[in-house]
N, C-alpha and C positions, 0 to 999 in steps of 0.2 A: 601579606604579600606571599604568593606561592613561589616556589623555586622552579616550577615547570610550567609550560604553556597550557592554555586551555585545550589545545588539540592533543597534547600528550595525556592530559587527564581524561579526555574522552576515550582515547585509545586504551587506557588502563582499565576501562570497563569490560574489555573483551577477555573472556576466560581463556587464558593461554593453554592450559592443559587440555581443554575440550577441543580447541583448534588444532593442537598438535596431534591429537588422536584422529581427527578427520583427515589431516594431511597424510598421516601414515596409512590410513585406510585406502586413500586414493593414490598413494605413491606420487603425489604431485610435486615433491621436491626432487624427483629423479629427473635428470637432464634439465636442471633448473636454469642453466646458462647464467649463473651468478645472481639470479633474483629468486630467492626462496619465497614460498607462498605467503608467509607472514608479511614480508616487505612489499610484496605485490598487493596484498590486501590493504595495507596502510596507504600505499600510493593511490589506489582507487578510491578509498574513503576521502583522501585529501582532494581528489578530482571532484567529488560531489560537493563537499563542504565549501571548497573554494570556487566551485563552478568553473573549472578550467575548461577551455575550449579545445585543447589539444594536448598531446603527450608532452610537447615542448613546454606548455604552460604548467603542467604537473611538475616536471623536473625543475624548471626555474623557480616555481613557487616553493618547492621543498628545499631548494638551495638557499632560499632567503631565510630559512630557519637557522642557518649557520650552525653554531655549536649546540643549539637546542635539539638538534636532530637525534643526539645520543639518548635523550629521554624517551624516544620512540622505540628504542631497541635496535636502531639502525646505525651502522658504522659509516655508511656513505649513501649518498643519494643515488637511486637507480638510474641507469642511463636510458635514453629514449629507445634505443634499439632493444634493450632487455625487456622493457615494458611492452613494446609492440610485439615482440616475439612471444612472450608469455600470454598476452591477451589472445593471441591466435592459437597457441598450442596447449596451454594449461587447461585442464578440464573445469568448465564452469560449475560442475556439480559440487566441487569443493565449497564454493561460496554459497550455493543453495543449501547444502547440508549445514553449514555453519550458521546461516540465518535461522534455521529451525532450532539449532542447538542454543544459540544466543537468546532466542525468544523464550525457550524453556528456562534458561538460566536466569534471565531478568525477571520473569514472572514468578519464579520460586520465592523471590524476596518481596516483591510487591506486584500482585496481580493487576493487570490492566482493567480499568473500570468501564462499565457499560454506561453510555451517555443517555440512553432511553430504554423503553420497554423493560423496566426493572421488575414489573409485575410478572413477566414471563420468565420462568426459571430455566427453560430449555436453552441450549446453545442455538444461536441464530447465525446463519451464514448468508452472505449476499454474493450473488454471482453476476458478473458482467465482464465486458471486454473493452479495451480502448485501443484505438488505432494510432500508430506512430508513423507518419509519412517519412519515406526515405527516397534518396535519389537512386534510380535504377542504374545509373552509370557507375556509382560507387558500390551499391549493394545489389548486384545483379541477381542474387538469389532470392530477394524479397519481392516476389511477384504479387501484384495487386491489380493493376489495370494495364492496358497495353503500353502506356507511356509513363505510368506512375508506379513507384514501389512503396511498400509499407509492410510493417509487421503488426500483428495483433498480440496484445498481452491479455490473455484470458485469466481472470483473477477471481478467486474465491476469498472473500473478505470475512474475517471473524469479527462479528459485531462488538465483541468485548475487546476494546482497544482499537478497533478498526484497522487491523493489520492483516496482511495476506496469510491465509492458511494454505494456499495453493496458487501457483502461477505457471502458465504454459505459454510459450511464445510460438506463434505460427506465422505463415505467410499471411499477408493482409487479405487475401481472397478467400481464406478458409471460413466457413460458416461457424457461428458461435456454438451451435448444438453439437458439432463434431468434437470440439474440445470438451464440452460439458460432459459427454459420455465417458470421458477418461477420469473424471473427478470422483474421488472416493469421499462420500459424505457420511458422517457417523450416524448410526441408527439412533432414532429418538430426537434428532436435531431438527431445526426448521430452516428451510431454504427459501430465499426471496429472490425472484428473478423477473426480468422484463419479458415482454411477449416474444422476443427473439428466441427464447428458449422453450416456446410452446410446442413441444413434441410429445404427443400422448403416449407413445411407446416408452420413452425415457421417463415420463412422469409416472407411468404404471410401475416401472422398475423401482423408482424411488418409493412409491407407496408400498411395494412388496418388501422393502427393507425398513419399513416403519420410519421413513423420513417424511415429515410434514412439509408441504410447500405452499407458498403464496405466489401466484404468478398472474400477470396481467393477461386477460383474454383478448382475442382478436375480434374485430367487429363482425366478421362473417361466421362466427361460431353458430353451429346448428345443434340445438339441444332440445330435449323433451323434459317438461316440467314434472317433477315427482312430488314436491311439497313446496308451499309458499308460506313463509313465516311472517307473522305480524311484526312490524317495526315500531309500533306506537310506544312501546316501553323504553325505547332507546332515548337517551338524553341528547345524543348527537343528531342534529337535524340533517346532516349530510348523507345519511344512509338512505338510499332510495328503495332497495329491495334486498331480500335475503332468501335464497331459494336452494333447494336440492334439485339436481338435474342428472340426467344421463345423456351421453352424446348420441346424436341422431344420425350423423353421417356414418354409413357402413364401415368405411375405412377407419374413422376415428373410434367408433364403438368397438371395433375389433382390437385396436391398439390399447384402448382403456375401457374395458367392459364394466368397471365399477361405477359407483355413484360419486358425484362431485358436488361441491357447494359453490354457488355463484353469488357474489356480493357486488351490488352496484352502488357506487358512491358518487356524490357530486363534489368535484374539486373546485372550491371557491377561488383558488389562486389562478388556476389555468382556465377557469370558467368552462369546464367541460365534464362530461360524465366518464367515469372510469369503471371498468368491470374486472373483477378479480376471481380467479379460480383457486380453490384450496381443497385439500382432502381431510381437513380437520372440521368436525361438525360440533365441537364443544365450545370453541371460542365465541366470544361476542363478535358481532359484525364489525364493531369499531376496532377490535383487536386486529382483525384481518386488514382493515384499512391502515391502521397505524404501522403494522408490520411492513406493508408495502411502502409507506412513507420513509421507513428506515433505509430503503434502497438508495436514497439520496446520499448516504454516507460513502458509498463507493464512488460516486461522481466527485465528491469532495476529495476523496483519497487520490483519485487520478489527477485532479487539478493540483493538489499539494505536491505530488511527485514531479509532475511536469514543470511546474513553475519554480520549484525550489531546488531541484536536483538535476543532474545531467541525464535526462531521459529523451528529450526531443532531438538531441544530436549526440553522436557517438565518436569516440576517439580511436575506434578500430572498426574495420568494415566487414570482418568475417562474422558468421553466425555465432561462433564461440566468444568473440570479443564483445558482441552486443549482449549476449546472455550474461557474461561476467559483469558488464556495466549495469545491467538490470538488477542482478542479485546483490551487488554491492550497494546499489541505491536502496534496496530493501533493508539492508543492514543499517544504513545511515538513518532511514526513516524510523526504524525500530529504536535506535539509540536516541533520536530526537524526541520521540513520543515518551520514552522512558524518562528522560531528563525533564520534559515538560510536566509529567505527572508528579515528579518528585519536588518540583520547584514550588515555593510558597507564592511566588508571583504568578499571576494569571496570564501566562504567555499565549499569544497567538502563534501558531507554528511558523508562519511566514516571518514574523518579527524575530522569533528565536533564531531562525536560520540566518537572517540578515545580520543580526547582532553577532552571532558566532563567526560569520564570514569575515567581518572586519576586525574580529578580536582573537582569531585563532592563535596568534603568536604572543598574545599578552600573558604575562605571568600573574594571573589572578586565581584565587580559590574558586573552583568551578561552582560549588554548591552555594557559596555566599553570593557569587555573582548571579546565579540563577534566581536566588531569593530576592536580591536587590540589584537590578540591572545597572543602576547608577552608582553602584558601590565602587569606591576608589580608596584604598588604604593610605595612599600617599598624598591625597588631595582632599582636605576637609570640604564638606558641602558649602560651608560659609565662604570659603575662598572662591569656589566656583561661582557662587551667586554674586559675589562682589565684583566680578568681571563685567557684569551687566548693569551696574548702578550708573547713574548719570554722571558721577564724578570721574568715572574711568572712560567715558566716551569722548573721543577727540572732537573738539569743537563745541562741546556742550556748554 
């Protein structure tokens, strides 16, 4: 039996010295109004793990911890007004920088594993965005349509661990390619993206920095054939064609004057043909198709965040408050994936979140609990099973 709660043990994973250095860099404890940045962070992490619907729920939930709150390094529960004020005025960049610092810290001890494409040694990044609808009455800055508000979270996902390497929040009406141009993608890496990012000037810039890309082509692509390669040697029967092309449209050819590779694939699940463009001419056609299939991981990531954390609704209405909630959600998903990887038990992320949510205040050893979710030091398994025998059922 542990002497501290599961929530306290999760908080202990945060490197205090690293966080203190970031706080000092941003001067975020200046004019803190009684709520220092560390206490603010803990309050927001509790908001996500407990899935609190309001600041009132955060405060009341933390008050329920009673004397156990001292194990969090907090002497008192923050007030509603303090959290609301700091969500509006404290720089969200503190939490963004700490996310990257925590990611480096956790990976130094146990690097996140790649789920697929292990034969490809290059770094793989997946680029996409997700739209979060908002009420224009409460979020009057989040312009999307005439009567609807929304923000877009433009995300570059690292395929190793499927965690964000970059996030930018914009109004819902902004086009994806505008945010993509601000992303710094390391030279020698691979970028996978949907056809919303098919901008030939941007792709040419990527090619000039030795970034390989796999992107879905549009149906109206005009191209001139340079070479057509035989596909008889491929074991995969879903490869339709593998060709080298150059762009035929004058505007597109000016934006991307070089050669491209076009791979056509039959998707048996969607029962339709898909066409991919890449600037790599050495991979097998199946590798190109498999790389694009890996793009599904970012859809899974968006679903995980929206379903399990507080991203679809916000406890503050200012842009700063929304960004703080987004980046603290990324810190939580990072911690959850780290715990999931360390556990001997094969957790589904949604189950791990649900079990943690109802067990945050229990005093159990975190790692023993992760390895054996049914673990109870004070209740032998035989006693639990005996509760369900026929002799103990009333009226049996």
